[in-house]
C-alpha positions as CSV (number, residue, x, y, z in Angstrom):
1,M,37.9,15.7,-32.5
2,S,36.4,18.3,-30.8
3,S,35.7,17.6,-27.0
4,S,33.3,20.8,-27.1
5,T,29.3,20.8,-26.7
6,T,26.7,22.7,-27.9
7,T,23.0,23.3,-26.9
8,T,20.5,23.6,-29.5
9,M,16.6,24.6,-29.0
10,A,13.9,23.5,-31.3
11,P,12.4,26.3,-32.8
12,F,9.0,26.1,-30.8
13,D,10.8,24.7,-27.7
14,S,8.8,24.3,-24.4
15,R,12.2,23.1,-22.9
16,D,11.4,19.1,-23.8
17,S,12.9,19.4,-27.2
18,Q,16.5,20.5,-26.9
19,T,19.9,18.8,-28.3
20,V,23.4,19.1,-27.3
21,T,26.1,17.7,-29.6
22,L,28.5,15.4,-27.5
23,P,32.3,15.4,-27.9
24,D,32.2,12.4,-30.4
25,G,30.1,14.6,-32.9
26,R,26.5,12.8,-32.0
27,T,23.6,14.4,-30.9
28,L,21.5,13.9,-27.5
29,G,18.2,15.1,-26.8
30,F,16.9,16.0,-23.7
31,A,13.8,17.8,-21.8
32,E,13.9,20.0,-18.9
33,Y,10.9,20.0,-16.6
34,G,10.7,21.7,-12.9
35,A,12.2,24.6,-11.6
36,P,14.8,26.0,-13.6
37,D,16.5,27.5,-10.6
38,G,16.3,24.2,-8.9
39,H,18.6,21.4,-7.9
40,P,19.5,19.6,-10.8
41,V,18.6,15.9,-11.1
42,I,19.4,14.1,-14.4
43,Y,16.6,11.6,-15.1
44,N,16.8,7.9,-17.3
45,H,13.7,7.1,-18.7
46,G,12.2,3.5,-18.9
47,F,12.0,1.1,-21.8
48,P,11.0,1.7,-24.3
49,S,10.5,5.3,-24.0
50,N,12.3,9.0,-24.5
51,R,12.7,12.3,-22.5
52,L,9.0,13.3,-22.6
53,E,8.4,10.5,-19.9
54,G,9.6,13.2,-17.4
55,S,6.9,15.3,-18.0
56,A,4.8,13.1,-15.5
57,V,6.7,14.7,-12.7
58,D,6.9,18.4,-14.1
59,K,4.7,20.0,-11.4
60,L,6.4,17.8,-8.5
61,A,9.6,18.7,-9.5
62,K,8.7,22.5,-9.1
63,R,7.1,22.0,-6.0
64,H,10.3,20.8,-4.4
65,K,12.4,23.1,-6.7
66,V,14.1,20.4,-8.5
67,R,15.4,21.1,-12.0
68,L,14.5,17.5,-14.0
69,L,16.8,17.0,-16.9
70,S,15.4,14.0,-18.8
71,L,17.6,12.4,-21.5
72,D,17.1,10.1,-24.9
73,R,19.0,7.5,-25.2
74,P,21.0,6.8,-28.1
75,G,18.9,5.9,-31.0
76,M,15.5,7.0,-29.4
77,G,14.2,10.4,-29.4
78,L,16.1,13.1,-30.9
79,S,19.4,11.1,-29.7
80,T,21.8,9.6,-32.2
81,L,22.3,5.8,-32.5
82,Q,25.1,4.3,-30.8
83,P,25.4,1.1,-32.3
84,G,27.4,-1.6,-30.2
85,R,27.1,0.7,-27.0
86,S,27.3,-1.0,-23.6
87,M,25.7,0.0,-20.4
88,L,28.9,1.8,-19.1
89,D,29.1,3.9,-22.0
90,W,26.1,5.5,-20.8
91,P,28.0,7.7,-17.8
92,D,30.5,9.2,-20.2
93,D,27.4,10.8,-22.4
94,V,26.0,11.9,-19.0
95,L,29.0,13.6,-17.6
96,A,29.3,15.4,-21.2
97,F,26.0,16.8,-20.8
98,A,26.3,18.0,-17.4
99,K,29.3,19.8,-18.6
100,S,27.7,21.2,-21.6
101,Q,24.9,22.9,-19.1
102,N,27.7,23.9,-16.4
103,I,26.5,21.6,-13.8
104,T,29.2,20.2,-11.8
105,Q,27.0,18.3,-9.5
106,F,23.7,16.3,-9.8
107,G,21.3,13.7,-8.7
108,I,20.6,11.0,-10.8
109,L,17.2,9.2,-11.2
110,G,16.0,5.9,-13.3
111,G,12.9,4.5,-13.8
112,S,12.3,1.0,-15.1
113,G,14.9,0.1,-17.7
114,G,16.5,3.5,-16.7
115,G,17.6,1.9,-13.5
116,P,20.3,0.4,-14.5
117,Y,22.1,3.2,-16.6
118,T,21.5,5.1,-13.0
119,L,23.3,2.4,-11.1
120,A,26.1,2.6,-14.1
121,C,26.4,6.4,-13.3
122,A,26.9,5.5,-9.6
123,R,29.6,3.2,-10.4
124,K,31.4,5.1,-12.8
125,L,31.2,9.0,-12.3
126,P,33.8,10.7,-10.7
127,P,33.7,11.0,-7.0
128,G,31.7,14.4,-5.6
129,V,29.9,14.9,-8.8
130,L,26.6,12.9,-7.6
131,T,24.3,14.3,-4.8
132,H,21.5,11.8,-4.8
133,V,21.3,8.3,-6.4
134,G,17.7,6.8,-6.9
135,V,16.1,3.8,-9.0
136,M,12.2,3.2,-9.2
137,C,10.7,-0.3,-10.3
138,G,14.5,-0.8,-11.8
139,A,15.0,-3.4,-14.2
140,G,17.2,-6.2,-12.9
141,D,20.5,-7.7,-14.3
142,F,21.2,-10.4,-16.8
143,D,23.9,-11.6,-15.4
144,P,24.9,-14.7,-14.1
145,A,23.7,-14.2,-10.4
146,A,20.4,-13.5,-11.8
147,R,20.1,-16.5,-14.2
148,A,21.1,-19.0,-11.7
149,A,18.7,-17.6,-9.1
150,G,15.7,-18.0,-11.8
151,V,14.2,-14.7,-11.2
152,I,14.7,-13.3,-14.7
153,P,10.8,-12.9,-15.7
154,T,9.7,-15.2,-19.1
155,R,9.0,-12.6,-21.4
156,S,12.7,-10.8,-20.7
157,R,14.0,-13.9,-21.1
158,W,12.2,-13.9,-24.7
159,A,13.1,-10.4,-25.4
160,G,16.8,-11.2,-24.4
161,F,16.8,-14.1,-27.0
162,L,15.3,-12.3,-29.8
163,V,17.7,-8.9,-29.7
164,K,20.6,-11.3,-29.7
165,Y,19.9,-13.9,-32.1
166,W,17.1,-12.4,-34.3
167,P,17.8,-8.6,-33.8
168,W,16.0,-7.8,-37.4
169,G,13.2,-9.9,-36.4
170,F,12.7,-8.0,-33.1
171,R,12.8,-4.8,-35.1
172,M,10.1,-6.2,-37.4
173,L,7.8,-7.7,-34.7
174,L,8.4,-3.9,-33.1
175,G,7.7,-1.9,-36.0
176,G,4.5,-4.0,-36.8
177,L,3.4,-3.6,-33.2
178,I,3.8,0.2,-33.0
179,G,2.4,0.7,-36.5
180,V,-0.7,-1.2,-35.6
181,T,-0.5,0.9,-32.1
182,R,-0.7,4.3,-34.2
183,W,-3.6,3.4,-36.0
184,F,-5.8,2.1,-33.2
185,V,-5.2,5.3,-31.1
186,R,-6.3,7.2,-34.0
187,T,-9.3,5.8,-34.2
188,R,-12.6,7.6,-32.9
189,M,-13.6,4.9,-30.5
190,V,-10.1,5.5,-29.0
191,T,-9.7,8.9,-28.8
192,G,-13.4,9.1,-27.6
193,W,-12.4,6.9,-25.0
194,I,-8.9,8.9,-24.3
195,D,-11.0,12.3,-24.0
196,T,-13.3,10.7,-21.6
197,W,-10.9,9.2,-19.0
198,L,-9.2,12.8,-19.1
199,A,-12.3,14.3,-18.6
200,G,-12.8,12.2,-15.8
201,M,-9.3,12.7,-14.4
202,D,-10.3,16.6,-14.3
203,Q,-13.5,15.9,-12.5
204,K,-11.7,13.7,-9.6
205,K,-9.0,16.7,-9.7
206,I,-11.9,18.9,-9.0
207,E,-13.5,17.1,-6.3
208,K,-10.0,16.4,-4.4
209,K,-9.6,20.2,-4.6
210,A,-12.7,20.9,-2.9
211,E,-12.0,18.1,-0.1
212,K,-8.6,19.5,0.7
213,K,-10.0,23.0,1.1
214,R,-12.5,21.6,3.6
215,A,-10.0,19.4,5.2
216,A,-7.6,22.5,5.5
217,A,-10.4,24.8,7.0
218,E,-11.1,22.2,9.4
219,A,-7.4,21.6,10.6
220,A,-7.3,25.4,10.7
221,A,-10.3,25.7,12.9
222,A,-9.2,22.8,15.1
223,K,-5.7,24.7,15.8
224,A,-7.8,27.7,16.6
225,D,-9.7,26.0,19.2
226,T,-6.8,24.2,21.0
227,H,-4.6,26.9,21.3
228,S,-5.5,30.0,23.2
229,E,-2.4,32.2,22.4
230,G,0.6,32.0,20.2
231,S,1.1,31.3,16.6
232,I,-0.5,28.8,14.3
233,G,2.0,26.7,12.7
234,D,3.2,23.7,10.7
235,F,-0.3,22.4,10.2
236,E,-0.2,18.7,9.6
237,E,-0.3,17.9,5.9
238,V,-3.3,17.0,4.2
239,N,-3.4,14.2,1.4
240,A,-5.1,15.4,-1.8
241,V,-4.4,12.2,-3.6
242,A,-1.0,9.9,-3.9
243,G,1.7,11.7,-5.4
244,S,-0.1,14.9,-4.8
245,V,0.7,15.8,-0.8
246,E,1.0,19.6,-0.2
247,S,1.5,21.3,3.2
248,L,-0.2,24.0,5.0
249,S,2.5,26.7,6.0
250,T,2.9,28.8,9.0
251,V,0.3,31.5,9.4
252,A,1.4,34.0,12.1
253,T,-1.9,35.3,13.5
254,K,-3.6,35.5,16.3
255,P,-5.6,31.7,16.9
256,G,-9.3,31.8,17.0
257,S,-9.5,34.7,14.2
258,S,-11.1,34.1,10.8
259,K,-8.0,35.7,9.1
260,A,-6.1,32.6,10.2
261,I,-8.4,30.0,8.4
262,E,-8.8,32.4,5.4
263,E,-5.2,32.2,4.9
264,D,-4.6,28.9,4.8
265,V,-7.8,28.2,2.2
266,E,-6.6,30.9,0.3
267,E,-3.0,29.4,0.2
268,I,-4.3,26.1,-0.9
269,E,-6.0,27.4,-3.6
270,S,-2.8,28.9,-4.9
271,D,-1.0,26.0,-4.6
272,D,-3.6,24.3,-6.5
273,E,-3.7,26.6,-9.5
274,D,-0.7,24.8,-11.2
275,D,-3.1,21.6,-10.9
276,E,-5.7,22.8,-13.3
277,P,-5.4,21.9,-16.7
278,K,-3.9,24.4,-18.8
279,Q,-4.7,22.7,-22.2
280,S,-7.8,21.5,-23.7
281,I,-8.7,17.6,-23.6
282,P,-7.4,17.3,-27.6
283,E,-4.2,19.0,-26.8
284,R,-3.2,16.9,-23.7
285,R,-4.6,13.6,-25.7
286,E,-1.9,14.8,-28.4
287,A,0.8,15.5,-26.1
288,M,0.2,11.8,-24.5
289,L,0.5,10.3,-28.1
290,R,3.4,12.5,-28.8
291,A,5.6,11.2,-25.7
292,L,4.4,7.6,-26.8
293,F,5.9,7.6,-30.2
294,D,8.5,9.8,-30.0
295,T,10.7,7.1,-29.1
296,F,10.4,5.7,-32.6
297,A,11.0,8.9,-34.2
298,Q,14.3,7.3,-35.9
299,G,12.7,4.3,-36.5
300,Y,13.3,0.7,-34.3
301,R,17.0,0.4,-34.2
302,G,17.6,2.4,-31.2
303,T,15.1,0.5,-29.6
304,T,16.6,-2.6,-30.4
305,E,19.8,-1.7,-29.2
306,D,18.6,-0.5,-26.1
307,A,16.5,-3.9,-25.5
308,R,20.2,-5.8,-26.6
309,V,21.8,-3.8,-23.7
310,L,19.4,-4.6,-20.8
311,C,19.0,-8.3,-22.1
312,S,23.0,-8.5,-21.4
313,D,25.3,-8.5,-18.4
314,F,25.6,-5.2,-17.3
315,G,29.2,-5.5,-16.5
316,I,28.8,-3.3,-13.6
317,Q,30.7,-4.2,-10.1
318,Y,28.1,-3.5,-7.7
319,E,30.3,-3.6,-4.8
320,E,32.3,-1.2,-5.9
321,I,29.2,1.7,-5.7
322,T,30.7,3.7,-2.8
323,F,27.9,6.2,-3.0
324,N,25.5,6.7,0.1
325,P,22.9,6.1,0.1
326,V,22.0,4.5,-3.3
327,M,17.7,4.5,-3.1
328,F,15.5,1.6,-4.4
329,W,11.7,2.2,-4.5
330,H,10.2,-0.9,-5.8
331,G,6.4,-2.6,-5.4
332,D,5.9,-6.1,-4.0
333,K,3.5,-6.9,-6.8
334,D,5.4,-5.6,-9.8
335,T,5.5,-8.6,-12.4
336,N,7.6,-6.4,-14.9
337,T,10.8,-6.5,-12.6
338,P,10.1,-8.7,-9.8
339,L,11.3,-7.9,-6.8
340,P,13.9,-10.5,-6.2
341,W,15.2,-9.5,-9.4
342,I,16.3,-6.2,-8.4
343,K,16.8,-7.1,-4.7
344,L,20.1,-9.3,-5.9
345,I,21.3,-6.2,-6.9
346,A,20.6,-3.9,-3.9
347,D,22.2,-6.6,-1.5
348,R,25.4,-6.2,-3.1
349,I,25.6,-2.5,-3.1
350,P,26.9,-1.3,0.3
351,H,24.8,1.4,1.0
352,A,21.9,0.5,-0.7
353,E,18.2,1.4,0.6
354,L,15.4,-0.7,-0.6
355,K,11.9,0.8,0.1
356,I,9.2,-1.9,-0.7
357,Y,5.8,-0.6,-1.4
358,P,3.0,-3.4,-0.4
359,G,0.6,-3.9,-3.1
360,K,2.2,-1.8,-5.6
361,T,2.7,-2.7,-9.2
362,H,5.5,-1.2,-11.8
363,Y,2.8,1.1,-13.1
364,S,1.0,1.7,-9.5
365,L,4.4,2.9,-7.7
366,A,3.7,6.2,-9.7
367,Y,1.4,7.1,-6.9
368,E,4.8,7.4,-4.9
369,F,6.4,9.9,-6.9
370,E,5.7,12.7,-4.3
371,E,7.9,10.7,-2.1
372,I,10.5,9.9,-4.7
373,I,10.9,13.4,-6.0
374,R,11.3,14.8,-2.5
375,H,14.3,12.6,-1.9
376,F,16.0,14.8,-4.3
377,S,14.5,18.4,-3.2
378,P,16.9,21.0,-1.6
379,I,14.2,21.8,0.4
380,E,14.0,18.7,2.5
381,A,17.9,18.7,2.3
382,D,17.7,22.2,4.1
383,T,15.0,20.5,6.8
384,K,16.9,17.9,7.6
385,K,19.9,19.9,8.2
386,T,18.0,22.3,10.7
387,E,16.5,19.2,12.3
388,E,20.1,17.9,13.1
389,Q,21.1,21.3,14.3
């Protein structure tokens, strides 16, 4: 059996539909987002989802010089099915993928159902390979401790029962649900609602951009008024919208001059250019639907296998994870993966740091993506190093 891996790009490639051949001959699909020359971070998508989930942080990854490599798990998206796999099989695929890309060190991030796969990597990958480990709104374990504590949500217990004792029925139910959803989202009513929602988001973006420019001009003017000599630097960050925080760079010019204010506002305009929609609303709607349904490109068995793994005892010895720190970001209103469920895991990891967001749910934690991506940023690391010196 060959131990080599090869990388293939789709003819229409926009970096989101690439594949590699793993040592055992299976195909692994991946998408690449963010800065091509940035610090590599491997992303483990949620459940049920696929590599395209990483597109949600493409612009943030670019801003923070992160190269996000989002992988399809077996049987989902472009990746070959791997029947009977376990949670601790995944790190082998991740390491083979990294070698295929000539990556020797990387961060690893998992969201929701991708969280346990991230912890499996933290436990199994060789020392020195990982630079960062992070889990956002991660799923909990189905181990005896969680069962005894009664923290597993009822719907998760039912899913576990179905995939264990009635897997073909689970596939039938899933197939029926997805089939109805495919039809429903193509109706004129729903496509119209999606288009209206996207247009509304664009309008909010325009309004927030205008507000950010105004705040930048006021901040620059205030600095100019309070300093009589020297240079204007390190302006306070202006919050445009959760998940879109941008800092104003140093302006080396004489305080009080209109040039200082103009340059700050011009920089905000330049930084915001990437936030303008580059596709039409129908094109963006189609991209959303593609990201939703690509999970089932090969049918429903891969998703059923993933559910089986996630609804089992993961077999991870959390006390033996030595990486420091293992970051957890979690909302205290998360009902998909309740806080007590993930806390059972975090409490067992020697160097875990659990950041709890009051009022955040499983989905509204997305408003904290800026902070999460910044954790993996080489810019952030350089800033900390400078401060320590």
